[in-house]
C-alpha positions as CSV (number, residue, x, y, z in Angstrom):
1,M,126.4,109.7,99.0
2,C,123.0,110.1,97.4
3,D,120.8,107.2,96.3
4,T,117.3,105.7,96.1
5,V,115.5,103.1,98.1
6,S,113.0,101.1,96.0
7,D,111.1,97.8,96.0
8,S,109.2,95.9,93.3
9,K,106.5,98.6,93.4
10,G,108.8,101.5,93.0
11,P,110.4,104.2,95.3
12,V,109.9,103.7,99.0
13,S,109.4,106.9,101.1
14,G,109.9,107.3,104.8
15,T,112.6,104.6,105.0
16,V,115.5,105.2,107.4
17,V,118.9,104.3,105.9
18,M,121.8,103.9,108.4
19,V,125.5,103.2,108.0
20,M,128.0,102.6,110.7
21,Q,131.8,103.0,110.8
22,D,133.8,102.3,114.0
23,R,130.7,102.6,116.2
24,V,129.7,105.9,114.7
25,S,126.4,105.9,112.7
26,S,125.0,108.3,110.2
27,S,121.3,108.1,109.0
28,A,119.0,109.6,106.5
29,T,115.3,109.2,105.8
30,T,114.0,108.8,102.2
31,D,111.8,111.4,100.7
32,S,108.6,110.9,98.6
33,K,110.7,109.7,95.7
34,G,112.8,107.3,97.7
35,H,115.8,109.6,97.6
36,Y,118.2,110.1,100.5
37,S,121.5,111.8,100.9
38,M,124.4,111.4,103.4
39,T,127.2,113.9,103.3
40,A,130.6,114.1,105.0
41,L,131.1,110.4,105.2
42,R,134.8,109.5,105.7
43,P,136.4,107.1,103.3
44,G,136.5,103.6,104.7
45,T,134.5,100.4,105.3
46,Y,130.8,100.8,106.5
47,R,128.1,98.6,107.6
48,L,124.8,99.2,105.9
49,L,121.9,98.4,108.2
50,V,118.8,97.1,106.5
51,T,115.4,96.1,107.9
52,V,113.3,93.7,105.8
53,E,109.7,92.8,106.5
54,V,109.1,89.1,106.0
55,H,105.8,87.3,106.1
56,A,105.0,83.5,106.4
57,G,105.6,81.9,103.0
58,D,107.6,84.9,101.6
59,K,110.6,84.3,99.4
60,I,112.7,87.4,99.5
61,T,115.7,88.5,97.5
62,Q,117.4,91.8,98.3
63,D,119.9,93.6,96.0
64,L,121.8,96.1,98.1
65,K,123.9,98.6,96.3
66,M,125.7,101.6,97.7
67,A,127.7,104.0,95.6
68,A,129.5,107.3,96.3
69,A,127.7,110.4,94.8
70,G,128.7,111.1,91.2
71,K,129.5,107.4,90.4
């Protein structure tokens, strides 16, 4: 899997992306362009762990998309 983390301002660097399957986790950190890659993930159902910073008065909408490389 290879993808990008971005927000309303553009790509986000230094973000840790983590997925879990059956208590086994894999993680990657985004580069300066917000790109990250995870290889050798088994087919199956995963949990995508996300951290979102919220401030008083914020209204936040997050669109989370995960796709296999090449799709």
